[in-house]
C-alpha positions, 0 to 999 in steps of 0.5 A: 518432530524435532527434525521437523522443527529444525527444518521449519526454523531453517526455512524461516531463517532463509525466507527472512534472509531472502526478503530482507536481501531484496529490501536492501537493494530496492530502487529509490523512487525519489531518484527516478526521473523518466517513465523508462526509469520507472518501468525499469525500477518496477521490473527489477523490484518485482523480479527480486521479490518474485525470485525470493518467493519462488526460492523460499517456496522451493525450500519449503517444499524441499526441506519439509517434503524431502524431495525435488518434486516437492521443491518444484511444487513449492517454487510454483506456489511461492512464485505465484504468491510472490507477485502479489507480495512483490506488488505490495512491497514495490508499491512506492513505484506503482502509486503516488499521493500528494497533498496540499492545503486548501483551508487554514486553521481559522476557517477549518476550525469554524466549519468543522466545529473544532475547539482547542480544548479537544487537543490534537485532532486528525480526521480523514473527511473523505477518500475515493477510489475510482473506478471501483472495478478495473481490468489488470493493467489499468490505473485507479485514481485516488482522491480525498481530504483530511484535516489536522488540528491542534490548540492555537499556537501550533504552527506546524505538525509532523504528519504521516500519510500512508497508502496501502493495499489489501487482498482478500484471500478466499482460501482463508476467508480473510484480508491480507495486508500486501504492503504500504507506503508512508509519506512524512510531511510537515503541515500547518493545522487545517484542511488538506486535499490529497490526490494520487493514483494506483497502477494495477499491474497486468499480472495481478490476479483477479479478486477483491482488493482494498485500498486504504488511506491513513493519516497520523499525527501527534499520536492520533490517527484516522483511516478510511478504506475503499474496496476495489474489484480487479476483473479481466474483461471489465471496462475501466471508466475513470469518473470525475472526482467529486469536489471536496467540501469542508464538513 
């Protein structure tokens, strides 16, 4: 039992080292200027994480299984799962989200019934992912709206917009968070519209996914998630985004 614990700890330490090494040399999305550069950055990012996953899997098989056959099986398992994990870690290269103001403080306050006595308020009014069923290698559109409000006199607020993706692991019957991207902005109180896209790589396995949108400011946050089914041979038809109204 003691030997097993030592091996397990060794595996854990090596896995942490491999993944942290990947993260330390990830491409910077803000420095990408062309589509060719984006594709190259994606390939490098995915390669780093899938290689790390395969190596970690081999170590798990070799150290715990005790032979090279077990190590080979571990590498296959680690590499296969690694792509899914890699996509989550490389999400900033596969997705975009941009927001812009559509209504000011007074208009938003009137139409949502905001009162300064409520203090700071963060609310995602709507969030859509279209289409809801897609073939690997295609793109889904993101669209939504949210408002941040504060007592009068607050001219600007620090806001964090987060997009993330989850995968339904049928072997565990639970959702696994693959990764997300935080985007910090400075915004005036009021309503904002947010639009973007999510590219679904052709190597992503079929299954159920969940794309989420979270907004946080002044210690308050709100989140909305939408389900997405990835299925080969499914026609991917983009529908028009619904207009966004203040409620």
